[in-house]
C-alpha positions as CSV (number, residue, x, y, z in Angstrom):
1,S,44.9,-44.8,-199.4
2,C,47.5,-43.3,-197.4
3,K,51.1,-42.3,-199.2
4,V,54.0,-41.2,-197.6
5,F,54.9,-37.6,-200.0
6,F,58.2,-39.0,-201.1
7,A,57.6,-42.6,-201.8
8,K,60.8,-43.1,-203.3
9,D,63.3,-40.8,-200.8
10,P,61.0,-39.6,-198.3
11,L,62.6,-37.1,-196.1
12,K,63.1,-38.0,-192.5
13,I,62.8,-34.2,-190.7
14,V,64.0,-33.6,-187.6
15,R,63.9,-30.2,-186.7
16,A,62.6,-26.7,-187.9
17,Q,63.2,-23.0,-187.5
18,G,61.2,-20.1,-189.3
19,Q,59.7,-21.0,-192.2
20,Y,62.1,-23.9,-193.5
21,M,62.5,-27.6,-192.2
22,F,65.5,-29.5,-192.2
23,D,66.5,-33.5,-191.9
24,E,68.0,-35.5,-190.2
25,K,71.6,-34.6,-192.6
26,G,71.4,-30.9,-192.1
27,E,69.4,-30.2,-195.5
28,K,67.2,-27.0,-195.3
29,Y,63.8,-27.7,-197.1
30,L,61.4,-24.6,-197.6
31,D,58.2,-25.4,-195.5
32,C,55.1,-25.0,-197.9
33,I,52.7,-26.9,-196.6
34,N,52.4,-27.2,-192.8
35,N,50.5,-24.3,-191.4
36,V,53.3,-22.0,-190.4
37,A,53.0,-19.0,-193.3
38,H,52.2,-16.8,-190.2
39,V,54.5,-16.7,-188.0
40,G,56.8,-19.7,-188.4
41,H,58.4,-22.6,-186.8
42,S,59.7,-22.0,-183.6
43,H,59.0,-18.6,-182.9
44,P,59.9,-17.0,-179.8
45,S,56.6,-14.8,-179.1
46,V,54.8,-17.8,-180.1
47,T,57.0,-20.6,-178.0
48,K,56.7,-18.4,-175.1
49,A,52.8,-18.0,-175.2
50,A,52.5,-21.6,-175.5
51,T,54.7,-22.3,-173.5
52,K,53.2,-20.4,-170.0
53,Q,49.4,-21.5,-171.6
54,M,50.7,-25.4,-170.8
55,E,52.4,-24.7,-167.6
56,L,48.6,-22.9,-166.7
57,L,46.4,-25.5,-168.6
58,N,47.0,-28.2,-171.4
59,T,43.9,-29.5,-173.2
60,N,42.1,-28.8,-176.0
61,S,38.5,-26.7,-176.8
62,R,35.9,-29.1,-175.5
63,F,35.8,-27.9,-172.0
64,L,34.3,-24.5,-171.4
65,H,37.2,-21.6,-170.2
66,D,37.1,-18.0,-170.3
67,N,39.9,-17.8,-172.8
68,L,38.0,-19.0,-175.7
69,V,35.3,-16.9,-174.7
70,Q,37.3,-13.7,-174.5
71,Y,39.2,-14.7,-178.2
72,A,36.3,-15.6,-179.3
73,Q,34.8,-11.5,-178.2
74,R,38.0,-9.9,-180.1
75,L,38.0,-12.1,-182.9
76,T,33.8,-11.2,-183.8
77,A,34.5,-7.5,-182.5
78,T,36.5,-7.6,-186.3
79,L,33.9,-8.7,-188.0
80,P,30.5,-8.0,-189.5
81,E,27.6,-9.0,-187.4
82,K,26.4,-11.9,-189.7
83,L,29.7,-13.4,-188.3
84,S,29.1,-13.2,-184.6
85,I,29.1,-16.9,-184.3
86,C,32.4,-19.1,-183.3
87,Y,33.1,-22.9,-183.5
88,F,36.8,-23.7,-182.4
89,V,38.2,-26.7,-184.3
90,N,41.6,-28.0,-184.1
91,S,42.6,-28.8,-187.9
92,G,41.0,-28.6,-191.0
93,S,39.5,-32.0,-191.6
94,E,37.1,-31.4,-188.5
95,A,36.4,-27.5,-190.2
96,N,35.3,-29.4,-193.1
97,D,33.5,-32.4,-190.9
98,L,31.8,-29.5,-189.1
99,A,30.6,-26.9,-192.3
100,L,29.2,-30.3,-194.1
101,R,27.3,-30.7,-191.1
102,L,26.1,-27.4,-190.3
103,A,25.0,-26.8,-194.1
104,R,23.0,-30.4,-194.4
105,Q,21.3,-29.6,-191.3
106,Y,20.3,-26.0,-192.9
107,R,19.1,-26.7,-196.3
108,G,17.9,-30.6,-194.9
109,H,20.2,-32.3,-197.7
110,Q,22.6,-35.2,-197.8
111,D,24.3,-34.9,-201.4
112,V,27.9,-33.5,-201.5
113,I,30.1,-31.9,-204.2
114,T,33.1,-31.6,-204.8
115,L,36.5,-30.8,-206.7
116,E,39.6,-32.9,-206.5
């Protein structure tokens, strides 16, 4: 149940820049699956901001930090009042898990229907 995407001829990606990824032979591939659509790989502004943050603190969102609160306030200021609560997670899987748990708690049901 856990397959490599390219089972017959797997890619060995060694670096990325912008919207492209490069394999060990220097072949260029358009990256359509790695959540980089907004700014791409190795974007200078993102790299600089990430380095600055990691020099100060490198942890996940399980601990309280003023930046989390400030970000939530900036984000919710752009949204309708009904969307005034933020849940920070680190992946789509965590987001899906949280959404299921919230729906089950709210509705009191355990059943789930999914589409493949």
